[in-house]
C-alpha positions as CSV (number, residue, x, y, z in Angstrom):
1,X,7.9,141.7,-138.6
2,X,5.3,138.2,-138.9
3,X,7.2,135.9,-137.6
4,X,4.8,132.3,-137.2
5,X,5.2,130.4,-140.5
6,X,2.8,127.4,-140.6
7,X,4.7,124.9,-143.8
8,X,2.5,122.6,-145.1
9,X,3.9,119.3,-146.2
10,X,7.1,117.3,-144.9
11,X,8.8,116.3,-147.6
12,X,12.5,117.6,-148.6
13,X,11.0,120.8,-150.6
14,X,8.5,121.3,-146.8
15,X,12.0,120.3,-144.6
16,X,14.5,122.4,-146.6
17,X,11.4,125.5,-146.3
18,X,11.6,124.8,-142.5
19,X,14.8,125.0,-142.1
20,X,15.7,128.2,-144.0
21,X,13.1,130.3,-142.3
22,X,14.1,129.1,-138.8
23,X,17.2,129.9,-139.9
24,X,16.0,133.6,-140.7
25,X,14.0,134.2,-137.3
26,X,11.0,132.3,-137.5
27,X,8.6,130.7,-135.7
28,X,7.8,127.7,-137.9
29,X,5.2,124.7,-137.5
30,X,5.0,121.6,-139.9
31,X,2.5,119.6,-140.9
32,X,2.1,116.8,-142.9
33,X,-0.9,113.9,-144.0
34,X,1.4,111.2,-143.2
35,X,3.3,109.7,-140.3
36,X,6.8,110.6,-138.5
37,X,8.2,107.3,-140.1
38,X,7.6,108.3,-143.5
39,X,8.4,106.8,-147.0
40,X,7.1,109.3,-149.3
41,X,8.6,110.4,-152.4
42,X,11.7,112.4,-150.5
43,X,12.3,108.9,-149.2
44,X,13.0,106.3,-151.5
45,X,13.9,108.6,-154.6
46,X,17.6,107.7,-156.4
47,X,19.2,110.6,-154.0
48,X,20.9,112.5,-157.4
49,X,21.2,116.2,-157.7
50,X,21.5,116.7,-161.0
51,X,22.7,120.1,-162.9
52,X,22.9,117.8,-166.3
53,X,18.9,117.8,-166.2
54,X,18.3,121.4,-167.6
55,X,15.7,119.9,-170.0
56,X,12.2,119.8,-168.6
57,X,9.5,117.0,-168.6
58,X,7.8,118.4,-171.2
59,X,10.2,118.5,-174.4
60,X,10.0,117.5,-178.0
61,X,9.0,114.6,-178.6
62,X,7.5,113.5,-175.5
63,X,4.4,113.3,-176.3
64,X,5.1,110.5,-179.2
65,X,7.3,108.7,-177.1
66,X,4.9,108.3,-173.7
67,X,2.4,107.3,-177.0
68,X,4.8,104.5,-178.1
69,X,5.8,103.1,-174.1
70,X,1.7,103.1,-173.8
71,X,1.3,99.6,-175.1
72,X,4.3,98.1,-173.0
73,X,3.2,97.4,-169.5
74,X,6.8,97.0,-168.5
75,X,7.8,100.5,-170.2
76,X,9.7,103.8,-168.2
77,X,6.5,106.2,-168.8
78,X,2.7,104.7,-168.3
79,X,-0.7,107.2,-168.4
80,X,-3.6,104.6,-166.8
81,X,-6.9,105.9,-168.9
82,X,-9.1,107.4,-166.8
83,X,-12.4,109.8,-167.1
84,X,-11.3,113.0,-165.9
85,X,-11.4,116.5,-166.7
86,X,-8.1,117.4,-164.4
87,X,-6.2,114.8,-166.5
88,X,-7.4,115.7,-170.0
89,X,-6.1,119.4,-169.5
90,X,-2.9,119.0,-168.1
91,X,-2.2,116.6,-171.1
92,X,-3.4,119.4,-173.2
93,X,-1.3,121.8,-171.2
94,X,1.8,119.4,-171.6
95,X,1.1,119.1,-175.3
96,X,1.7,122.6,-175.6
97,X,4.6,123.0,-173.9
98,X,6.4,120.3,-175.3
99,X,8.0,123.2,-177.2
100,X,11.7,123.7,-178.3
101,X,10.7,127.7,-177.9
102,X,9.8,126.6,-174.1
103,X,12.5,124.4,-173.5
104,X,15.0,126.7,-174.4
105,X,13.6,129.4,-171.8
106,X,13.2,126.7,-169.4
107,X,16.9,125.5,-170.0
108,X,18.8,128.3,-167.8
109,X,16.4,128.4,-165.3
110,X,16.5,124.3,-163.9
111,X,20.3,124.9,-164.6
112,X,20.9,128.0,-162.1
113,X,18.4,126.0,-160.1
114,X,20.4,123.0,-159.3
115,X,23.5,124.8,-159.1
116,X,22.8,126.5,-156.6
117,X,21.1,123.7,-155.1
118,X,24.3,121.9,-155.2
119,X,26.1,124.7,-153.6
120,X,24.3,124.3,-150.7
121,X,24.6,120.4,-150.1
122,X,28.3,120.8,-150.5
123,X,27.8,123.6,-147.5
124,X,26.0,121.3,-145.8
125,X,28.3,118.9,-146.2
126,X,31.5,120.9,-145.1
127,X,29.4,122.7,-142.0
128,X,27.6,119.8,-140.8
129,X,26.3,121.6,-137.9
130,X,24.8,124.0,-139.8
131,X,23.0,121.7,-141.5
132,X,21.5,118.2,-141.8
133,X,24.5,116.7,-141.0
134,X,26.2,113.7,-142.8
135,X,24.0,112.9,-145.5
136,X,26.4,110.6,-147.3
137,X,27.3,113.4,-150.4
138,X,29.4,112.1,-153.1
139,X,30.3,114.5,-155.7
140,X,31.7,112.0,-157.9
141,X,29.9,112.6,-161.3
142,X,27.1,111.0,-163.1
143,X,27.0,108.5,-166.4
144,X,24.6,108.7,-168.6
145,X,25.6,105.0,-170.2
146,X,23.8,103.9,-173.5
147,X,23.5,100.4,-174.6
148,X,23.2,101.6,-178.3
149,X,24.9,103.9,-181.0
150,X,21.5,105.6,-181.6
151,X,21.4,105.9,-177.6
152,X,24.9,107.4,-177.9
153,X,24.6,109.6,-180.5
154,X,21.1,110.9,-178.8
155,X,23.1,112.1,-175.5
156,X,26.3,113.3,-177.7
157,X,23.8,116.1,-179.1
158,X,22.9,116.6,-175.2
159,X,26.2,117.1,-173.7
160,X,26.7,119.8,-176.8
161,X,24.1,121.6,-175.4
162,X,24.8,121.1,-171.9
163,X,28.8,122.6,-172.5
164,X,27.0,125.3,-174.4
165,X,25.4,126.3,-171.1
166,X,27.9,126.0,-168.7
167,X,27.2,122.4,-167.4
168,X,30.4,120.1,-168.2
169,X,29.6,117.2,-170.2
170,X,32.1,114.3,-171.6
171,X,30.8,111.6,-174.4
172,X,33.3,108.3,-173.0
173,X,33.6,105.4,-175.2
174,X,32.7,101.5,-173.1
175,X,36.9,101.6,-172.5
176,X,37.0,105.5,-171.2
177,X,33.8,104.8,-169.2
178,X,35.0,101.6,-167.6
179,X,38.1,103.1,-166.5
180,X,36.1,105.8,-164.6
181,X,33.9,103.3,-162.8
182,X,35.6,100.0,-162.6
183,X,34.1,98.2,-159.7
184,X,31.6,97.4,-162.3
185,X,30.4,95.4,-165.7
186,X,28.7,97.1,-168.0
187,X,27.1,96.1,-171.3
188,X,27.0,99.4,-173.5
189,X,28.5,101.4,-176.2
190,X,29.5,104.2,-174.0
191,X,28.1,107.0,-171.8
192,X,27.9,110.7,-171.3
193,X,30.2,112.0,-167.9
194,X,28.4,114.9,-166.3
195,X,31.3,115.3,-163.4
196,X,29.2,118.0,-161.6
197,X,26.4,115.6,-161.0
198,X,26.3,114.3,-156.9
199,X,24.5,111.6,-155.4
200,X,23.5,111.1,-151.8
201,X,21.3,108.9,-148.9
202,X,17.9,110.6,-149.0
203,X,16.4,108.4,-146.1
204,X,19.7,110.1,-144.1
205,X,19.0,113.3,-145.9
206,X,15.4,113.5,-144.8
207,X,16.1,112.7,-141.1
208,X,19.1,115.4,-140.9
209,X,16.9,117.8,-141.9
210,X,14.1,116.9,-139.4
211,X,16.2,116.9,-136.7
212,X,18.0,119.7,-137.3
213,X,15.0,121.9,-137.6
214,X,13.5,120.5,-134.1
215,X,17.1,121.5,-132.6
216,X,16.2,125.1,-133.8
217,X,12.4,124.8,-132.5
218,X,10.5,123.8,-135.5
219,X,6.9,121.8,-133.7
220,X,5.9,119.3,-136.2
221,X,2.1,117.4,-136.8
222,X,2.1,114.0,-138.7
223,X,-1.0,111.7,-139.3
224,X,-2.6,114.8,-139.7
225,X,-5.0,116.0,-142.1
226,X,-5.7,120.2,-143.7
227,X,-9.7,120.2,-143.4
228,X,-9.4,124.3,-144.5
229,X,-8.0,127.4,-143.6
230,X,-9.2,130.3,-141.5
231,X,-9.1,133.1,-143.6
232,X,-8.8,137.1,-143.0
233,X,-10.1,138.5,-146.8
234,X,-8.1,138.0,-148.9
235,X,-5.3,136.5,-146.7
236,X,-4.9,133.5,-144.6
237,X,-5.3,133.6,-140.1
238,X,-5.0,130.1,-140.3
239,X,-5.7,126.3,-141.0
240,X,-8.0,123.7,-139.6
241,X,-6.4,120.7,-139.3
242,X,-7.4,116.9,-137.6
243,X,-5.1,118.1,-135.0
244,X,-7.1,121.4,-134.1
245,X,-7.1,124.8,-135.6
246,X,-3.3,126.5,-136.3
247,X,-2.5,129.7,-136.3
248,X,-0.1,131.8,-139.1
249,X,0.9,134.8,-140.0
250,X,2.2,133.2,-143.2
251,X,1.8,129.8,-145.3
252,X,3.8,127.4,-147.6
253,X,2.0,125.3,-149.6
254,X,4.6,122.4,-150.0
255,X,2.5,119.2,-149.9
256,X,3.6,117.5,-153.4
257,X,1.0,115.2,-154.7
258,X,-1.3,116.3,-152.6
259,X,-1.0,120.4,-153.4
260,X,-3.6,120.4,-155.8
261,X,-5.8,119.5,-153.3
262,X,-5.1,122.0,-150.8
263,X,-4.7,124.8,-153.5
264,X,-8.4,124.3,-154.4
265,X,-9.6,125.3,-151.0
266,X,-8.0,128.6,-151.4
267,X,-9.3,129.1,-155.0
268,X,-6.6,128.5,-156.5
269,X,-5.5,126.6,-159.9
270,X,-2.5,124.2,-159.6
271,X,-2.6,121.8,-162.4
272,X,-0.9,118.7,-161.1
273,X,-0.8,115.1,-162.0
274,X,1.0,112.4,-159.7
275,X,3.5,110.4,-161.2
276,X,4.4,107.0,-159.5
277,X,7.8,105.6,-159.3
278,X,9.2,102.6,-158.1
279,X,12.8,101.8,-156.9
280,X,14.4,98.7,-155.4
281,X,17.2,98.8,-152.9
282,X,20.0,96.1,-153.0
283,X,21.3,95.4,-149.2
284,X,24.5,93.3,-150.9
285,X,24.6,93.8,-154.3
286,X,27.0,91.8,-156.3
287,X,29.3,94.8,-157.2
288,X,28.5,98.3,-156.3
289,X,29.6,101.0,-158.6
290,X,31.1,104.2,-157.2
291,X,29.0,106.8,-159.4
292,X,25.6,107.1,-160.0
293,X,24.2,106.7,-163.1
294,X,20.7,106.9,-165.6
295,X,20.2,104.2,-168.3
296,X,19.5,106.4,-171.3
297,X,17.4,104.1,-173.1
298,X,15.3,102.5,-170.1
299,X,15.3,105.4,-168.1
300,X,16.2,104.2,-164.9
301,X,18.2,105.4,-162.3
302,X,21.2,103.7,-160.5
303,X,22.8,104.8,-157.2
304,X,25.2,102.9,-154.7
305,X,24.6,104.6,-150.9
306,X,27.2,103.2,-149.2
307,X,27.1,99.4,-149.7
308,X,24.1,99.0,-151.0
309,X,22.5,99.8,-154.2
310,X,19.6,101.5,-155.2
311,X,17.8,101.0,-158.5
312,X,14.5,103.2,-159.4
313,X,12.5,104.7,-162.5
314,X,9.2,104.6,-164.0
315,X,6.7,107.7,-164.4
316,X,3.3,106.3,-163.7
317,X,0.3,109.0,-164.2
318,X,-2.6,106.9,-162.6
319,X,-4.1,109.5,-159.8
320,X,-3.6,109.8,-156.2
321,X,-3.1,105.4,-156.6
322,X,-0.6,104.0,-154.1
323,X,-0.7,100.4,-155.6
324,X,2.0,98.7,-157.2
325,X,2.1,97.7,-160.9
326,X,4.2,94.3,-160.9
327,X,4.8,94.8,-164.6
328,X,6.5,97.9,-164.3
329,X,8.9,96.8,-161.0
330,X,9.8,93.9,-163.7
331,X,10.7,96.2,-166.4
332,X,12.9,98.4,-164.0
333,X,14.6,95.0,-163.1
334,X,14.7,93.7,-166.0
335,X,16.8,96.9,-167.4
336,X,18.9,96.5,-165.0
337,X,20.8,93.3,-165.8
338,X,20.4,94.1,-169.5
339,X,23.1,97.1,-168.5
340,X,24.6,95.6,-165.9
341,X,25.0,91.9,-166.7
342,X,26.7,90.8,-163.3
343,X,23.3,90.8,-162.2
344,X,20.1,88.5,-162.5
345,X,16.6,89.5,-161.8
346,X,16.8,86.9,-159.0
347,X,19.0,89.2,-157.6
348,X,15.6,91.1,-156.7
349,X,13.8,88.4,-154.8
350,X,12.2,89.4,-151.9
351,X,13.0,92.7,-151.8
352,X,9.7,94.5,-151.6
353,X,9.4,97.3,-154.0
354,X,8.9,100.9,-152.5
355,X,6.4,103.1,-154.4
356,X,6.3,107.9,-154.3
357,X,4.0,109.7,-156.0
358,X,6.4,112.7,-157.9
359,X,3.9,115.8,-158.3
360,X,4.2,117.1,-162.1
361,X,3.1,120.3,-163.3
362,X,2.0,120.4,-167.4
363,X,5.3,122.3,-168.0
364,X,7.5,120.5,-166.2
365,X,8.8,123.3,-164.1
366,X,7.9,123.8,-160.1
367,X,5.5,126.0,-158.8
368,X,7.5,128.4,-156.9
369,X,6.0,132.1,-155.5
370,X,4.1,134.7,-153.6
371,X,0.1,134.0,-154.6
372,X,-1.3,137.6,-155.9
373,X,-4.6,136.2,-154.8
374,X,-3.3,134.8,-150.8
375,X,-1.0,137.5,-149.9
376,X,0.6,135.5,-147.5
377,X,0.7,132.0,-148.9
378,X,3.8,131.3,-151.1
379,X,3.5,128.0,-152.9
380,X,6.5,125.6,-153.1
381,X,5.5,122.0,-155.3
382,X,5.7,120.8,-158.4
383,X,9.3,119.5,-158.6
384,X,8.4,116.1,-160.2
385,X,11.5,114.4,-160.5
386,X,14.1,117.1,-158.9
387,X,12.5,117.5,-155.8
388,X,15.3,116.0,-154.4
389,X,18.0,118.1,-156.3
390,X,16.2,121.4,-155.9
391,X,15.2,120.9,-152.5
392,X,17.8,123.5,-150.6
393,X,17.1,126.1,-153.3
394,X,14.1,126.1,-153.0
395,X,14.3,126.3,-149.1
396,X,16.3,129.4,-150.0
397,X,13.7,131.1,-152.4
398,X,11.0,130.4,-149.5
399,X,13.3,131.9,-147.3
400,X,13.7,135.2,-149.5
401,X,9.8,135.1,-150.4
402,X,8.6,135.0,-146.3
403,X,11.0,137.6,-146.1
404,X,9.6,139.8,-149.0
405,X,13.6,139.9,-150.7
406,X,14.5,139.7,-154.1
407,X,14.8,135.5,-155.4
408,X,18.2,134.7,-156.4
409,X,16.8,133.2,-159.5
410,X,14.0,134.7,-161.9
411,X,10.7,133.0,-161.0
412,X,8.7,134.4,-163.8
413,X,8.5,130.7,-165.5
414,X,7.7,129.2,-162.0
415,X,4.8,131.7,-161.4
416,X,2.2,129.3,-159.4
417,X,-0.4,131.3,-160.6
418,X,0.7,131.1,-164.3
419,X,-1.8,128.3,-165.5
420,X,-4.9,130.7,-163.8
């Protein structure tokens, strides 16, 4: 059996894939374009594990809501206008995918993926010696906070659908929400509580995954660009990199927002746009909620991490561009203070915002599967805002695909070559 696996990308998808491959007896090498002291998308996110998020990004109404938000510089969504055929075709495919029928087909898959990922996280937490150690997993649930009666009504409909799908959800008024999380003052109409959701500390998770992989024998090449590939017919035999040629029997493409560039080198079409997000972490917050929350109308995530509080959001489609848009950051701060009135925007003074690029497919579903064009390539990318939530199950699926096993989740809708 071929045993040398080269994993392109050291984010949560790449490291989860590396861990599962190592546990199956593979010799693993991981290559990443960034430094070992990384701050990419897997590190500064909200740290949420979300079975509640079973609706893909491309959903009915998403296009028109995006157009409405385009004119507000502080809104949670923005597409930077630019002459780009890739952006045009991505937008057209997003629009075509935003139908009720597509969402209905995607919901059970996202539910199953999130539940399997949650199971792996809880197993890792209960047996830290077999996983990434202690990464601060909290299984207390998530609150979807609603400032308006209209927002609460819309979330109540979502809760009804969640319960039909087997994802427990409970609609609460403001008093009921306060009982669940008494440590924070809230200015809300009510909330929907998802008891199966979790949160964790992504920095501790990533450090633990890398250490565990190193202990199992993985080798890492950071600050290393992939410049080309060595082919043997349709199969791959290695990658040319800035650190030299690396041989492999199988490869895993898990390079996040940079995956389409590598896919193009392989003759694969992998439509994707980088969705920039920001977060700010309060080291000593005035109040510390005990549950993670989504500020529904503002599309902002709030997560307690030890004694710290992380606040993050936005989806800014502006290419492979890691500059900071101050107006978007102000929008996050302002929205947070509206829901949590004990805080003021001055609490965020002198906090440097983190930014990361999320890899977004046109239909809101990740690309996971073995390539038909390149038979010894497994693709695992395009998870958008659910990379951390779906990292462990994606790693599990990669391990199954490397071994030629039947995947534990049907991958038809996740076919990496579904766009040709």
